[in-house]
C-alpha positions in Angstrom: -1.1 -8.0 13.4 -4.5 -7.1 12.0 -6.9 -4.6 13.6 -10.5 -4.0 12.8 -11.2 -1.1 15.2 -8.8 1.6 14.3 -5.9 0.1 16.2 -7.7 -0.1 19.6 -7.2 -3.9 19.7 -5.3 -6.3 17.4 -5.0 -9.9 16.5 -1.7 -11.7 16.1 -1.2 -14.0 13.2 1.3 -16.8 14.0 3.2 -18.3 11.1 4.9 -21.5 12.1 7.8 -23.3 10.4 9.4 -20.1 8.8 12.9 -18.9 8.8 13.0 -16.0 11.3 14.7 -13.0 9.8 13.5 -10.5 12.4 12.1 -7.4 10.8 12.5 -7.4 7.0 13.7 -4.1 5.5 11.2 -4.3 2.6 7.6 -4.7 3.7 6.0 -4.7 0.3 5.5 -8.5 0.4 2.8 -8.2 3.0 -0.7 -7.2 1.7 -4.3 -7.3 2.9 -7.3 -7.9 0.6 -9.7 -5.0 0.0 -12.5 -6.8 2.0 -10.1 -7.2 4.9 -10.5 -11.0 5.0 -7.1 -12.2 3.8 -3.5 -11.4 4.8 -0.8 -12.6 2.3 2.9 -12.7 2.9 6.0 -14.3 1.4 8.4 -16.4 3.6 10.9 -19.3 3.5 10.4 -22.6 5.1 12.7 -23.1 8.1 13.6 -26.7 7.1 14.4 -26.3 3.4 14.5 -22.6 2.7 11.9 -23.0 0.0 9.9 -19.8 -0.5 6.1 -19.9 -0.1 3.0 -17.8 0.0 1.3 -17.8 3.3 -2.4 -16.8 3.0 -4.2 -16.2 6.3 -8.0 -16.2 6.3 -9.1 -13.9 9.2 -12.7 -15.1 8.8 -12.0 -18.8 9.2 -8.8 -18.4 11.2 -7.0 -20.6 8.8 -3.5 -20.4 7.2 -2.9 -21.9 3.7 0.4 -22.2 1.8 1.6 -22.7 -1.7 5.3 -23.2 -2.6 6.9 -20.7 -5.0 10.0 -20.5 -7.3 10.9 -16.9 -6.2 11.4 -15.3 -2.8 10.3 -11.9 -4.1 7.3 -12.1 -6.4 5.0 -9.2 -7.0 1.6 -10.0 -5.3 -1.9 -8.5 -5.7 -5.4 -9.3 -4.7 -8.3 -8.9 -7.1 -10.8 -6.2 -6.2 -13.3 -8.7 -4.7 -10.6 -10.6 -2.8 -11.5 -13.9 -4.5 -8.2 -14.2 -6.4 -4.5 -13.5 -5.7 -2.0 -12.8 -8.4 1.7 -13.7 -8.2 4.3 -12.6 -10.7 8.0 -13.5 -11.1 10.5 -13.9 -14.0 10.7 -17.7 -13.7 7.1 -18.7 -14.0 5.4 -15.6 -15.2 2.0 -14.5 -13.9 -0.2 -17.0 -11.9 -3.7 -16.5 -10.6 -4.8 -18.5 -7.5 -8.2 -18.9 -5.8 -8.0 -17.4 -2.3 -10.5 -20.0 -1.0 -8.3 -23.0 -1.5 -5.1 -21.6 -3.3 -5.9 -23.7 -6.4 -4.3 -22.4 -9.5 -6.9 -20.7 -11.8 -4.8 -19.3 -14.6 -1.2 -19.1 -15.8 0.4 -16.6 -18.1 4.0 -17.7 -18.6 4.4 -15.1 -21.4 3.9 -12.3 -18.9 7.2 -12.6 -17.1 8.3 -9.0 -16.6 10.2 -8.1 -13.5 7.8 -5.9 -11.6 7.8 -4.2 -8.2 4.0 -4.1 -8.0 0.9 -4.6 -10.1 -2.8 -3.5 -10.4 -5.8 -5.2 -11.9 -8.9 -3.6 -13.3 -12.2 -4.4 -11.5 -13.3 -6.7 -14.4 -10.0 -8.6 -14.1 -9.2 -8.0 -17.8 -6.4 -5.4 -17.7 -3.2 -5.7 -15.8 -0.7 -2.9 -15.0 2.8 -3.8 -14.0 5.1 -1.3 -12.3 8.5 -2.4 -13.7 11.7 -1.6 -11.9 12.8 0.4 -14.9 10.1 3.1 -14.1 7.8 2.0 -16.8 4.1 0.9 -16.5 3.4 -2.1 -18.8 -0.3 -2.7 -19.6 -1.5 -6.2 -20.6 -4.9 -7.5 -21.8 -5.4 -10.7 -19.8 -8.1 -12.0 -22.2 -5.4 -12.2 -25.0 -2.2 -12.2 -22.9 -0.9 -9.4 -25.2 0.8 -6.1 -24.2 -1.4 -3.0 -24.6 0.8 0.1 -23.8 3.9 1.3 -22.0 3.7 4.5 -19.9 6.5 6.3 -18.0 5.9 6.4 -14.2 4.3 4.3 -11.4 0.7 3.3 -11.6 -1.3 3.7 -8.3 -4.9 3.1 -9.6 -6.3 1.3 -12.7 -9.8 1.2 -14.0 -11.5 0.2 -17.3 -14.7 2.0 -18.5 -16.0 0.3 -21.6 -13.1 0.5 -24.1 -11.3 3.2 -22.2 -8.4 2.3 -19.8 -7.6 4.9 -17.1 -4.5 5.1 -14.8 -3.6 7.4 -12.0 0.0 7.5 -11.0 3.1 9.5 -10.2 6.5 10.1 -11.7 9.0 11.7 -9.2 7.1 14.7 -7.7 4.4 14.9 -10.4 1.0 13.1 -10.3 -0.7 12.2 -13.6 -3.9 10.9 -15.1 -3.6 8.7 -18.2 -6.3 7.6 -20.6 -6.1 5.3 -23.5 -8.4 7.8 -25.4 -7.1 11.2 -24.2 -3.5 10.6 -23.3 -1.5 12.0 -20.3 -2.4 14.9 -18.0 0.1 16.1 -15.4 -0.6 17.5 -11.9 2.1 19.5 -10.2 2.4 18.8 -6.5 3.3 21.3 -3.8 7.0 22.1 -3.5 6.8 20.9 0.1 6.4 17.3 -1.2 9.9 17.4 -2.6 11.7 18.1 0.7 12.9 14.5 0.9 14.5 12.9 -2.2 12.8 10.1 -4.1 14.3 6.7 -3.1 14.2 3.2 -4.6 12.3 1.8 -1.6 9.6 4.5 -1.6 6.0 3.3 -0.9 3.2 5.2 -2.8 -0.5 4.5 -2.2 -3.6 6.0 -3.6 -7.3 5.8 -2.6 -9.9 6.6 -5.2 -12.8 7.0 -2.6 -11.0 9.8 -0.8 -8.8 11.0 -3.7 -5.8 10.8 -1.4 -2.2 10.0 -2.3 0.1 8.7 0.4 3.8 9.0 -0.5 6.4 7.5 1.9 10.0 8.3 1.2 12.5 5.7 2.3 15.8 7.1 1.1 19.2 6.3 2.7 19.1 9.3 5.1 15.6 10.1 6.0 12.0 8.8 6.3 9.2 11.2 5.3 5.5 10.7 4.5 3.2 13.0 2.7 -0.6 12.9 2.4 -1.7 14.7 -0.8 -5.0 15.6 -2.5 -4.4 13.9 -5.8 -6.7 16.1 -7.9 -5.0 19.4 -6.9 -1.5 18.2 -5.9 -2.0 20.1 -2.6 -0.2 18.8 0.5 -2.6 18.1 3.3 -0.4 16.5 6.0 3.2 15.3 6.5 4.9 13.0 8.9 8.5 12.3 9.9 8.7 8.8 11.3 11.6 8.1 13.7 12.8 5.0 11.8 16.1 4.7 10.1 17.1 1.0 9.8 14.0 -0.3 8.2 11.6 1.0 5.5 8.4 2.7 6.6 5.2 1.2 5.3 1.6 2.5 5.3 -2.0 1.7 4.5 -5.1 3.5 3.4 -8.3 1.7 4.3 -10.5 0.9 1.3 -13.2 3.4 2.4 -10.4 6.1 2.5 -11.3 7.1 6.1 -8.2 5.6 7.9 -4.5 6.0 7.3 -1.8 3.9 9.1 1.9 4.8 9.0 4.9 3.1 10.8 6.2 5.6 13.3 8.9 4.3 15.5 11.4 1.5 15.8 12.5 0.1 19.1 15.6 -2.0 19.5 16.9 -4.0 22.5 13.9 -3.7 24.6 14.2 -6.4 27.3 11.3 -8.2 28.8 11.3 -10.0 32.2 12.9 -13.2 30.9 15.8 -11.1 29.5 15.1 -11.9 25.8 15.8 -9.2 23.3 12.9 -7.9 21.2 12.9 -5.5 18.3 9.6 -4.0 17.1 7.9 -1.2 15.3 5.0 0.9 16.3 2.4 2.2 13.9 0.1 5.2 14.2 -3.6 5.1 13.1 -5.1 8.3 11.9 -8.9 8.7 11.3 -9.8 11.1 8.5 -12.7 13.3 9.4 -15.2 15.0 7.1 -15.6 18.8 7.3 -18.7 18.3 9.3 -17.0 16.0 11.8 -14.1 18.5 12.2 -16.6 21.2 13.0 -18.3 19.0 15.5 -14.9 18.3 17.2 -14.2 22.0 17.2 -17.5 22.8 18.8 -16.7 20.3 21.6 -13.3 22.0 22.2 -14.9 25.4 22.3 -17.9 24.5 24.4 -18.3 27.3 27.0 -15.6 29.5 25.4 -15.7 32.3 22.9 -12.8 32.9 20.5 -12.5 35.4 17.7 -11.7 34.3 14.2 -8.2 35.6 14.6 -7.7 33.7 17.8 -8.9 30.5 16.1 -6.4 31.0 13.3 -3.6 31.6 15.8 -4.1 28.3 17.6 -4.7 26.4 14.3 -8.4 25.6 14.8 -9.9 25.4 11.3 -12.2 23.1 9.4 -10.3 23.5 6.1 
């Protein structure tokens, strides 16, 4: 389901001829392009079990497919949404045109096993987040490796000859530069309340400078919204989901955050069919001026002292 109005309404995307697994535990194989036009997901054909990429065009209301060799490739859209990258150990890295899913480029030599990847805006530098906890950098102009860095990359940019990465390693954020090296940022202790897990989801938005960390360990689900530059915790959530991993999303403009909140099992509709589903909460991020405007609406016709405001938690900070 894709929403363009902060979750007030939504559009259902129907994918026919797929093997129905119900809700998949890992939701990292579902991504939306930065421009909001394309939704990509990995499935298996119901008739043969062959894995394929399903690419839905929300502008043209069309669904396109391309068969794959792997059921779990890493997938990533280019910054402008015109290309989609798929990486697996069998065929290496392949680049497809999102308009018609024609193959644009193939890099069989880049066949690392990776959980996720990032591409610089000029489409020349690729960062792979390998399962070993190492970031592998590649120059796509030459197909050659550039550097290996401990941690998980969340943002990649290239400024002239300088490559910059923002990422995390356990409970520490970091900035890495090909010129100046590594700088660590210690995060608030509250961000370590829930242990790091293999299925964690970490997202970063450069426009807002926000880091969204979702912990999906075996016993608890916890989400933290952190100011990346200072490491300060701004907000935390405890989703009531145990069986499946919690996923999230930060809009490209950095003004909206979405987090899975609840899982509902065995909810019966009038025709007595069982239905399992999740609900997600949409949070709008307000500027300081917008917060003050909301506070003024709340306080209209009332007078509170500064101490009273602090006691009831009304603050623009």
